[in-house]
N, C-alpha and C positions, 0 to 999 in steps of 0.2 A: 138525632141518631140516624135518620134516613140520609141526611146530608153527609154525615161521616162515612156511611156505607158507600154512597155514591162516589165520594172522594177516593176512598180506597179502591173501588173498582177501576176508576179512571187511572189511578197509580199503577194497578196491575196491568192494564192495557198498554200503558206507556212502557212498562218494563218488558212486557212480551214483545212489543214492537222493536225495542232496542235489542232484545235478545235475538230476534230473528235476523236483524241487520248484522249483528256480530257473527252469527253462524254463517251467513252468506260471505262475510269478509274472510272468515277462516277458511271456507271452502275454496275461495278464489286464491288465497295465499298458498294453500297447500297444493293447488293445481300447478301453480307456477314454480313453487320451490320444492317439488318432491325430491329431485335429485340432490339439491343442496341440503335438505333436511336429513336425508339418509347419510350424507357425508358428515353433517354436524353431529348426528346421533352416534356415528362411529367414534368421532373425536371425543365426544362426551364420555363414552364408555371407557375409553383409554384413559382419560383424565381422571374419572371417578375411581379407577383402580389404584391411582397413585395418590390422589388427594380427595378423600370422601367429601361429598358435597355438603354434608351437614356441618362440617368444620367451618364453613364459610357462612353459615346461617346467622341471621340477626333478627331481632324482633322489630316489626313495623306496625304502625297504627293505620287502620283502614277506616274511612268514614263511610257510613251506610245511611240509608233512609231510616228515619226514626221508627222503631218497632220492627225492623227487619234484621236485627242483630242475629237472632237464632236461625232465621232462614238463610241468611248469608253463611253462617257457620256450616249448616247442613248441606247447602248447595256446593260450597267450596270443598268440603270434605268428600262429597260424592265425586266431584270432578277430579280431585287428587287421586282417588282410588281408580277411576276410569282411565286416567291418563298415566297411571303408574308413576306419580310424582312424589311418592312418600319420602324419598330420600332428598327431595329438594324443598318441599313445603312440609315442614315437620309437625306443626301444630297450629290449630286455629282456636282462639280462646275468646270467650265473652266474659270479661272480668265481673265477678259477683261479690257482694258483701252482705254479711248477716246484719240484719237490723231488727229492732223490736217494734212491732206494730200494735197499737192499742185500738181495739174496735169493740164498741159496746161494753167498755169496762174491762174487756179481756186482753191480756198481753199474749202476743204470739210472735215467735221467731220466724222471720221470713227472709228470703234472699232477694236482693234487688241488684240491678245492673249498676256497676260503679260509674260507667261512662256511657249513658244512653246515646246511641247513634255511632258507636265505635266498636271495632273488633280488632284484636291483636293477632298478628300472623307471624309465626317464626318460620323464616324462609331464606333460602339462598337466592338472592335477587339476580335474575337474568332476564332476557327478553321473553322467554316462555313463561316463567313463573309470574312475571309482572303482568303479562297478557291474561293469563288465567285468572289471577286475583282481580285485576281491574275490570274484567268483563264478566264477573260473577253477578248474577241478578241481585239487585239491591245495593250494590256497591257504587259509590259516587266518586271515589278516588282515594289516593294515599294522602296521608297527612305529611306536609312538607312545603317548602317554598316553591310556589308555582306547581303544586301537586307533585313535585319531585320527591320520591320516597326517601325519607331520612330515618335511619335506624335509631331505636331508643338507646340512650346511654346506659352504662352500667348502674349509675345512680337511679335513673328512672325505672329501670327494670327492678332494682331492689325495693324501691318504694311501692311497686305494684305487687310485691310478694312473690315474684317469679323466680324460681330456683334454677339457676344456670350451672350449678356446681355438680360434681360427681357424675357427669355424663361419661358414658363409656364408648370409646371408639372401637369399631368392629371391622374385621377384614372380610366379611361375607356380605352377600346380598340375596335378593330374590332369585331363586333357582339354584342356590348353593345348598349342599348337604351339610347339616350341622348335627353334632352330638350333644345331648344334654348331660352335663357333668355334675349337676346338683339339683336339689329341690325334689318335688313330687315325682317328676317325670325323669329322674336320673336313669342313665343307661338306655335312654330312648334316642333314636335317630330319625331324622326326617328332612325333607326338602323345604326350604324357606318359601312360604307362600305369600307372606306379607311382612313388612317391617314398619314399626311405629317408633320413629326416633324421639317423638315427644314423650312417649311412655317408656321408651328404652326396652321394647319388646320385639320378639320375632314370633311369627305364627307358623306352626308346622302341623301336619296331620298326624294323629296318632291312632292306633287301633284301640278302640274302646268298645267292648261288648261286641266284637266282630264287625264294627263299623269304623270307617275313618272319620275322626272328629278333629276339627281344627282347635288347637290350644295356643294360648299366648304364653311365652316363656321369656323371662328377663334375659337381657344381653349378658348379665353377669353369670348366668347359669349354663351357658352354651359355648361351644368352640366349633370352629370350622373343620370339617373333615377334608384333609388333603386328598385330592384325586390322584 
């Protein structure tokens, strides 16, 4: 047990060191490419208004250190939120399966990882999203020839039980005002604070007991308010 704890500490130190190096690389790149990044961001905004990024998204398999699957998921989701990449990295998933475990004669239903050491990411692959995923702490690379990301096929996605049907294309984004046309919050309006394309929901603030409270509403229950 002591040896395992020592090995885990050494792994954490290695990952921390790699993370520091990645952060320094990001700062250096941003210092050189500030003007270019601003131009790219403008171009990206124009393009996204014509072709929503999530329409180009595919599922990819990411390899992680064993036992780091949930940490990778949590770290990546935090980075997505901080960098406002919800429209480009739609969902991070650790596939689970229900199994029956027998212990001391008692049967118990538990969930176990289907693919230990792997995480699935639904994303629009570009330089920025590749960098964010690849440099997430605990990630060792994408699955593919020469570590080149290769999206899962429709058949592979179906075998994993991932539902890709009935997705809703929307014409609004973060910062747009929307009206709720169905459901519990019908006739409510608000500014979109966050979008989750994986769950197909938008978050707005509503007045609840005199306080602004964020609520998630299905894409199917809202429409954009034309300015």
